[in-house]
C-alpha positions in Angstrom: 4.0 50.1 26.6 6.7 50.2 24.0 8.1 47.4 22.0 11.3 47.5 24.0 9.6 46.7 27.2 7.5 44.0 25.6 10.7 42.4 24.2 12.3 42.5 27.7 9.3 40.9 29.3 9.2 38.2 26.7 12.9 37.5 27.1 12.5 37.4 30.9 9.6 35.0 30.6 11.5 32.7 28.3 14.5 32.7 30.6 12.3 31.8 33.5 10.7 29.0 31.6 14.1 27.7 30.4 15.4 27.7 33.9 12.5 25.4 35.0 13.0 22.8 32.3 15.5 20.0 32.5 17.1 18.4 29.5 17.7 14.7 28.9 21.1 13.8 27.5 19.7 10.9 25.5 16.6 12.6 24.3 17.8 12.7 20.6 18.8 9.1 20.7 15.5 8.0 22.0 13.6 10.1 19.5 15.8 8.7 16.7 15.1 5.1 17.8 11.4 5.9 17.8 11.5 7.3 14.3 13.5 4.3 13.0 11.0 1.9 14.7 8.1 3.7 13.1 9.9 3.7 9.7 10.6 -0.1 9.9 7.0 -0.8 10.9 5.7 1.3 8.0 7.9 -0.5 5.6 6.8 -4.0 6.9 3.2 -3.0 6.7 3.7 -1.9 3.1 5.5 -5.1 2.2 2.6 -7.1 3.8 0.0 -5.1 1.9 1.9 -5.6 -1.4 2.2 -9.3 -0.8 -1.5 -9.7 -0.1 -2.4 -7.8 -3.2 -0.1 -9.9 -5.4 -1.5 -13.1 -3.8 -5.0 -12.0 -4.4 -4.2 -11.1 -8.1 -2.7 -14.6 -8.5 -5.7 -16.3 -7.0 -8.1 -14.4 -9.2 -6.0 -15.0 -12.3 -5.8 -18.7 -11.6 -9.5 -18.9 -10.9 -10.2 -17.2 -14.2 -8.0 -19.6 -16.1 -9.5 -22.6 -14.4 -13.1 -21.3 -15.0 -12.4 -20.8 -18.7 -11.2 -24.4 -19.2 -14.4 -25.8 -17.7 -16.7 -23.9 -20.0 -18.7 -26.6 -21.7 -18.8 -26.5 -25.5 -21.9 -27.7 -27.2 -21.4 -31.1 -28.8 -22.2 -31.3 -32.5 -25.4 -33.2 -33.1 -25.7 -35.6 -35.9 -28.9 -34.1 -37.2 -27.4 -30.7 -38.0 -25.9 -30.4 -41.5 -22.2 -29.6 -41.7 -21.2 -26.0 -41.9 -20.8 -24.7 -45.5 -17.4 -23.1 -44.7 -16.0 -26.6 -44.2 -17.1 -28.0 -47.5 -14.4 -28.3 -50.1 -15.4 -28.7 -53.7 -12.8 -30.3 -55.9 -12.8 -29.8 -59.7 
């Protein structure tokens, strides 16, 4: 078999296949609507994920600030001598 006959057989097969198929006049419009719907959904999901991350970061930050305010500081006892760095000696 030569390349010429293979090309003819391939072209004939493709023509036969094309004659059996039917085209839909609104196929592109339907495909475009589907692409746009997927794009809108993807964007909405990304906005929702970003919102959840920001809210979680805010909650963690507020919790950390609140927790640091409630850290008990040891009360000075009357039996301990004053710190030397606070003593001022006047001439």
